[in-house]
C-alpha positions in Angstrom: 45.3 22.7 18.9 41.6 22.8 17.8 42.5 23.2 14.1 44.5 19.9 14.3 41.7 18.1 15.9 39.3 19.3 13.3 41.7 18.4 10.5 42.1 14.9 12.0 38.4 14.4 12.1 38.0 15.5 8.5 40.7 13.0 7.5 38.9 10.2 9.2 35.6 11.1 7.6 37.3 11.3 4.2 38.9 7.9 4.6 35.8 6.1 6.0 32.7 7.3 4.3 30.5 5.1 6.5 31.3 7.3 9.5 30.5 10.5 7.6 27.1 9.4 6.5 24.0 9.5 8.8 22.4 6.1 8.6 18.6 5.4 8.9 18.8 2.1 10.8 15.1 1.3 10.4 15.2 1.8 6.6 18.3 -0.3 6.3 16.9 -3.1 8.4 13.6 -3.0 6.4 15.5 -3.3 3.1 17.6 -6.2 4.6 14.3 -8.0 5.5 12.6 -7.3 2.1 15.7 -8.4 0.2 16.1 -11.5 2.4 19.7 -10.6 3.2 19.4 -12.0 6.7 18.9 -15.5 5.2 22.6 -15.6 4.5 24.1 -12.7 6.6 24.0 -11.6 10.2 25.7 -8.7 12.0 28.0 -10.8 14.0 27.4 -14.5 13.3 28.9 -16.6 10.4 26.1 -17.9 8.2 26.4 -18.8 4.5 27.6 -15.3 3.9 30.0 -13.3 6.0 28.7 -11.3 9.0 28.3 -7.6 8.4 31.0 -6.8 11.0 33.5 -8.8 8.9 32.4 -7.0 5.7 32.8 -3.6 7.5 36.3 -4.7 8.7 37.3 -5.8 5.2 36.3 -2.5 3.7 37.3 -0.1 6.5 40.5 1.2 4.9 39.2 1.2 1.3 38.5 4.7 0.0 36.0 3.3 -2.5 34.3 1.0 -0.1 30.8 2.5 -0.7 31.1 2.1 -4.4 32.4 -1.5 -4.2 29.8 -2.7 -1.8 27.0 -0.8 -3.7 28.1 -2.6 -6.9 28.2 -6.0 -5.1 24.7 -5.8 -3.8 23.2 -4.4 -7.0 24.8 -6.5 -9.7 24.3 -10.1 -8.6 27.9 -11.2 -8.8 29.0 -14.8 -8.5 30.0 -15.7 -4.9 31.3 -18.8 -3.2 29.0 -20.4 -0.7 30.0 -23.6 1.1 32.5 -24.5 -1.6 30.3 -23.9 -4.6 29.6 -20.8 -6.7 26.2 -19.1 -6.7 24.8 -15.9 -7.9 24.5 -13.3 -5.1 20.9 -12.0 -4.9 20.4 -8.3 -5.7 19.0 -6.0 -3.1 15.3 -5.4 -3.7 15.3 -1.7 -4.4 15.5 0.7 -7.3 16.2 3.7 -5.1 19.9 4.6 -5.1 19.6 6.5 -1.8 17.9 3.6 -0.1 20.6 1.3 -1.3 23.4 3.7 -0.3 21.8 3.9 3.2 22.0 0.1 3.4 25.7 0.2 2.3 26.5 2.8 5.0 24.6 0.7 7.5 26.7 -2.4 6.7 29.9 -0.4 6.8 29.0 1.1 10.1 28.7 -2.3 11.8 
């Protein structure tokens, strides 16, 4: 029975990398503040951008969720805000580990 429980847990971790990664909440929130992400996003409330809970839900079954979200916050893609297209701001960090921590923080909401 224990081996099945362990295998099940490993499968969940493999499917949802946000669960597998330990997140530094303070560092993620500091980067959110410095990058001014909270001007458009909140954890639960709809603002100009979707709430992080909604983002986490959108990506929860995506095996490449970390890579997709990482690319989104580092490449300044075009996004729709209130019916018009804008360039999404890039996260203000050159440290891949710091950015990856933020991605995991968002996905863990």
